[in-house]
C-alpha positions as CSV (number, residue, x, y, z in Angstrom):
1,M,68.2,85.3,80.7
2,L,65.6,85.3,77.9
3,R,66.3,82.8,74.8
4,T,66.3,84.1,71.1
5,A,64.0,82.9,68.6
6,R,66.4,80.1,67.8
7,N,65.8,79.2,71.3
8,L,69.6,79.9,72.2
9,P,70.7,83.3,74.0
10,L,72.8,84.9,71.1
11,G,71.6,82.3,68.4
12,D,72.4,84.3,65.4
13,F,76.5,84.5,66.3
14,N,77.2,80.9,66.5
15,C,81.1,80.1,67.2
16,F,80.5,76.2,66.8
17,E,78.7,73.1,67.5
18,T,80.4,70.1,68.0
19,L,80.1,66.3,69.5
20,D,83.8,66.0,69.9
21,V,85.6,67.1,73.0
22,D,88.9,68.1,71.7
23,E,87.4,70.1,69.3
24,A,85.4,72.3,71.8
25,R,88.1,72.4,74.2
26,E,90.6,73.9,71.4
27,I,87.6,76.5,70.0
28,V,86.9,77.8,73.4
29,A,90.7,77.9,74.4
30,R,91.0,80.5,71.6
31,K,88.2,83.0,73.0
32,F,89.3,82.4,77.1
33,C,92.2,80.5,78.1
34,S,93.8,76.9,77.9
35,H,92.1,74.6,80.0
36,R,91.6,70.7,80.7
37,L,88.1,69.8,79.7
38,E,86.8,66.0,80.7
39,R,83.8,64.2,80.2
40,M,82.7,62.4,83.7
41,S,80.2,59.6,82.1
42,A,80.5,57.9,78.8
43,S,76.8,57.5,78.8
44,D,76.2,61.3,78.5
45,R,75.4,63.2,75.3
46,F,78.1,65.5,74.4
47,N,76.8,68.2,72.6
48,A,78.8,71.5,72.6
49,C,78.0,74.9,71.6
50,Q,79.2,78.5,72.1
51,N,77.3,81.5,70.4
52,R,79.4,85.0,71.2
53,V,79.4,88.9,70.6
54,E,82.7,90.8,71.4
55,G,82.6,94.4,72.4
56,K,85.5,96.8,73.3
57,R,86.3,95.3,76.5
58,L,84.2,92.5,77.1
59,S,82.2,89.8,75.5
60,L,78.8,87.9,75.8
61,N,78.6,84.4,75.4
62,Y,76.4,81.2,75.7
63,I,78.0,77.8,76.2
64,R,76.7,74.3,77.0
65,Y,78.5,70.7,76.8
66,G,75.5,68.9,77.2
67,A,77.4,66.3,79.3
68,D,78.7,66.1,82.8
69,V,82.2,67.4,82.3
70,T,85.0,68.8,84.5
71,I,86.6,72.2,83.4
72,D,90.1,73.2,85.1
73,P,91.4,76.2,83.4
74,G,93.7,77.3,86.6
75,E,94.2,80.9,86.8
76,L,92.4,83.2,84.1
77,S,94.9,85.4,84.4
78,D,93.8,88.2,82.0
79,F,89.9,88.4,82.5
80,Y,87.1,88.1,85.0
81,L,84.4,85.6,84.0
82,I,80.7,86.1,85.4
83,Q,79.0,82.8,84.9
84,I,75.0,82.2,85.1
85,P,73.4,79.0,84.6
86,I,70.3,79.4,82.8
87,A,69.4,75.5,83.0
88,G,71.2,73.0,85.2
89,T,73.8,73.2,88.0
90,A,77.5,73.5,88.0
91,D,79.9,73.3,91.1
92,V,82.7,76.1,91.1
93,Q,85.8,76.2,92.6
94,N,87.8,79.8,92.5
95,G,90.5,80.1,95.1
96,T,89.1,78.7,98.6
97,R,85.8,79.3,97.7
98,S,82.9,76.8,96.8
99,V,79.8,77.9,94.7
100,W,76.9,75.5,93.7
101,S,76.0,77.7,90.7
102,T,72.3,77.5,89.8
103,P,70.0,80.1,87.7
104,S,69.6,82.0,91.1
105,T,73.1,81.8,91.9
106,G,75.7,82.6,89.5
107,V,79.8,82.9,90.0
108,V,82.4,85.6,89.3
109,L,85.7,83.8,88.8
110,N,88.5,86.1,90.3
111,P,91.5,86.0,87.4
112,D,94.4,85.5,90.1
113,R,92.5,82.8,91.9
114,N,92.8,78.9,90.6
115,T,89.7,77.8,89.3
116,T,88.1,74.2,88.7
117,M,84.7,73.6,87.5
118,R,82.1,70.8,86.9
119,W,79.0,71.7,84.9
120,H,76.7,68.7,85.1
121,A,74.8,67.1,82.7
122,G,72.3,69.9,81.1
123,C,73.9,72.8,82.3
124,E,73.7,76.0,79.9
125,Q,75.0,79.0,81.0
126,V,75.4,82.9,79.6
127,L,78.9,84.2,80.5
128,V,80.4,87.9,80.5
129,Q,83.9,88.0,79.8
130,I,85.6,91.2,80.8
131,E,89.4,92.4,80.7
132,R,91.1,92.4,84.1
133,S,92.9,95.8,83.2
134,Y,89.5,97.3,82.4
135,V,88.2,96.3,86.0
136,A,91.0,98.0,87.5
137,E,90.8,100.9,85.1
138,I,86.9,101.5,85.6
139,A,87.7,101.1,89.5
140,T,90.6,103.6,89.4
141,R,88.5,106.4,87.4
142,M,85.6,105.7,89.9
143,T,87.4,106.2,93.1
144,G,90.6,108.5,92.0
145,I,92.7,105.9,94.0
146,G,95.2,103.3,92.0
147,L,93.2,100.1,92.6
148,N,94.4,97.1,90.5
149,A,94.1,93.6,92.6
150,I,90.6,93.7,92.9
151,R,89.0,90.4,94.0
152,F,85.2,89.8,94.2
153,Q,83.2,87.6,96.4
154,P,82.7,84.6,93.8
155,G,79.1,83.6,94.8
156,L,76.4,86.1,92.6
157,Q,72.8,86.1,94.4
158,M,71.0,86.9,91.4
159,N,67.7,87.5,93.3
160,R,69.6,89.8,96.3
161,G,68.3,93.4,96.4
162,P,71.0,95.5,94.5
163,I,72.1,92.4,92.1
164,T,68.5,92.3,90.5
165,V,69.3,95.8,88.9
166,W,72.5,94.4,87.5
167,T,70.9,91.6,86.5
168,R,68.0,93.3,84.3
169,R,71.3,95.7,82.8
170,L,73.0,92.3,81.7
171,R,69.6,90.9,80.3
172,G,69.1,93.9,78.4
173,L,72.4,93.8,77.1
174,F,71.7,90.3,75.8
175,G,68.6,91.0,74.3
176,A,70.0,94.3,72.4
177,A,73.1,92.3,71.0
178,A,70.7,89.4,70.1
179,S,68.9,92.0,67.9
180,G,71.8,93.4,66.3
181,Q,71.3,97.0,68.1
182,I,74.8,96.7,69.7
183,F,78.4,94.9,69.6
184,R,78.3,96.0,66.0
185,H,81.2,98.2,66.1
186,P,83.6,98.2,69.5
187,D,84.5,101.7,69.1
188,D,80.9,103.0,68.9
189,P,80.4,105.6,72.1
190,C,77.1,103.7,72.7
191,Q,78.9,100.7,73.2
192,R,81.7,102.1,75.2
193,Q,79.0,103.6,77.8
194,L,77.3,100.4,78.0
195,E,80.4,98.5,78.9
196,E,81.4,101.1,81.4
197,A,78.2,101.5,83.0
198,L,77.9,97.2,83.4
199,V,81.4,97.2,85.3
200,M,80.5,100.1,87.3
201,S,77.4,98.6,88.8
202,L,79.1,95.2,89.0
203,L,81.8,97.1,91.6
204,E,79.0,99.0,93.1
205,V,76.7,95.7,93.9
206,Q,78.9,92.9,94.2
207,V,81.0,92.6,97.6
208,N,84.8,92.9,96.4
209,T,87.9,94.1,98.0
210,A,87.5,97.5,97.4
211,S,83.6,97.8,98.1
212,H,84.3,100.3,100.9
213,F,85.3,102.8,98.6
214,F,82.2,103.1,96.8
215,K,80.2,103.6,99.6
216,E,82.3,106.9,100.4
217,P,80.5,110.2,99.6
218,A,82.1,112.0,96.2
219,A,82.9,115.3,95.6
220,G,80.3,115.6,92.6
221,T,80.2,118.9,91.1
222,A,82.1,120.6,94.2
223,P,84.4,123.6,93.9
224,A,87.5,123.3,92.1
225,I,89.3,123.9,95.0
226,L,88.0,121.1,96.7
227,K,88.6,118.9,93.5
228,R,92.2,119.8,93.4
229,A,92.6,119.2,97.0
230,M,91.3,115.5,96.4
231,A,93.3,114.8,93.3
232,L,96.5,115.2,95.5
233,I,95.1,113.1,98.5
234,N,94.3,110.4,96.0
235,E,97.6,110.5,94.3
236,R,99.5,111.0,97.5
237,F,97.8,109.3,100.2
238,D,100.7,106.8,100.7
239,Q,103.1,109.6,101.6
240,D,103.7,112.1,104.2
241,I,101.4,115.2,103.4
242,S,100.2,117.8,105.6
243,L,97.2,120.2,105.6
244,L,99.6,123.2,104.3
245,D,100.8,120.7,101.6
246,I,97.0,120.3,100.4
247,C,96.1,123.8,101.0
248,A,99.4,124.9,99.0
249,F,97.9,122.7,96.2
250,A,94.5,123.8,96.1
251,G,95.3,127.3,96.1
252,T,93.5,128.1,99.2
253,T,93.7,128.8,103.0
254,P,93.1,126.3,105.6
255,R,90.1,127.8,106.9
256,N,88.7,127.9,103.7
257,L,89.5,124.4,102.8
258,Q,88.4,123.2,106.1
259,I,84.7,125.2,105.1
260,H,84.3,123.3,101.8
261,F,85.4,119.9,102.7
262,K,82.9,119.9,105.8
263,R,80.2,121.4,103.8
264,E,80.5,118.9,100.7
265,L,82.0,115.8,102.3
266,G,80.9,116.4,106.1
267,C,84.5,115.5,107.1
268,S,87.9,117.9,107.5
269,P,90.6,117.2,104.8
270,M,92.9,115.0,107.2
271,E,89.8,113.1,108.2
272,K,89.4,112.6,104.4
273,L,92.7,111.8,103.8
274,Q,93.0,109.2,106.9
275,D,89.7,107.5,105.4
276,I,91.8,107.2,102.2
277,R,94.4,105.4,104.0
278,L,92.3,103.1,106.1
279,N,90.3,102.2,103.1
280,F,93.4,101.4,100.8
281,A,95.0,99.4,103.7
282,R,91.4,97.3,104.0
283,H,91.6,96.6,100.2
284,L,95.1,95.3,100.7
285,L,94.4,93.3,103.7
286,L,91.6,91.6,101.9
287,S,93.1,90.6,98.7
288,D,96.6,89.9,100.0
289,S,97.3,86.4,99.8
290,G,100.0,86.0,102.5
291,N,102.7,88.3,101.1
292,H,102.8,91.1,103.4
293,S,102.7,91.5,107.1
294,V,100.1,93.9,108.9
295,S,103.3,96.3,109.5
296,E,104.0,96.3,105.7
297,I,100.7,96.9,104.6
298,A,100.5,99.7,106.8
299,E,103.5,101.3,105.6
300,M,102.1,101.1,101.9
301,S,98.8,102.7,102.8
302,G,100.7,105.6,104.5
303,H,100.6,104.9,108.2
304,R,103.8,105.7,110.0
305,H,102.8,104.4,113.4
306,A,101.5,101.0,113.7
307,G,99.7,101.7,116.8
308,R,97.9,104.6,115.9
309,F,97.1,102.5,112.7
310,S,95.6,99.1,114.3
311,Q,93.5,101.5,116.5
312,G,92.3,103.8,113.9
313,Y,91.3,100.4,111.7
314,K,89.3,98.8,114.5
315,M,87.3,102.2,115.1
316,R,86.7,102.3,111.2
317,F,85.9,98.3,110.1
318,Q,85.1,96.5,114.1
319,E,87.9,94.5,113.6
320,T,91.7,94.5,113.8
321,P,94.0,94.4,111.0
322,R,95.4,91.1,111.8
323,Q,91.8,89.7,112.1
324,T,91.0,90.9,108.5
325,L,94.4,89.3,107.3
326,R,93.5,86.1,109.0
327,R,90.0,85.9,107.7
328,R,91.6,85.6,103.9
329,R,87.6,86.2,102.8
330,F,88.3,86.7,99.1
331,C,91.6,84.3,98.7
């Protein structure tokens, strides 16, 4: 991340600088959450600093501690935290996943997973704090499906294909914030659009429990008939609805609706309904922490026949529901 004229990101927006560990912990906790902060070596020079600008639903930050420290916040609860070293390294554990974080490998901390970190001496990081409810809101608006417990793959490979586009967008935000162009008025429409774009692109490029939803073709500028049909499917996919139910809501005939779906989305209405049910089931399986069985998840996603659900799921994702659940990729 490019540094400002003061040689630090967001150098004109300093929150604090201190040589005292307890003071640093207390001030950082006010903006993030309660946590344990401990020095690992008495010989390192502790020299903590935080710079920060706040938007409507997210904030940009720069933090350093100077010394080798461990940070134990537990579960972040209310926010995601993206950390990218601009110097030095850190060991990060989020849930069952470990990341060796470097300037080429950032980390996305999921709010519902226990987090522990060790920032090695000389580590400096830029951080993006995003409200948990905002990520769910954006994901729901993007897909039309109520998606709440979204969990990201923690390792953020900064030099990998699509991630580089998101990284450039983030670099631009830091630069514009440092120059005072944005983050001045949280309710500024331009600010809202920038925050939305950053979260939308993160959902699209960083692997998460709902990634398969963002690969689905969108209705775009499709006819109102198809949009009404999709609204019903998205809202009631977990219930027993038939083709005639969809047609009645859309205000058209089965043949006409079939034509619109095939032309715009390349599938029939019932095939689209099944796709959404399978996608939602995969989201639940990937994000489940052992709270539900496969049969319960099948029921929650609108499948009433366990055998047909397993067969359709394997055809769609090349593995059985039990295999997905057993791998616990996002736990």
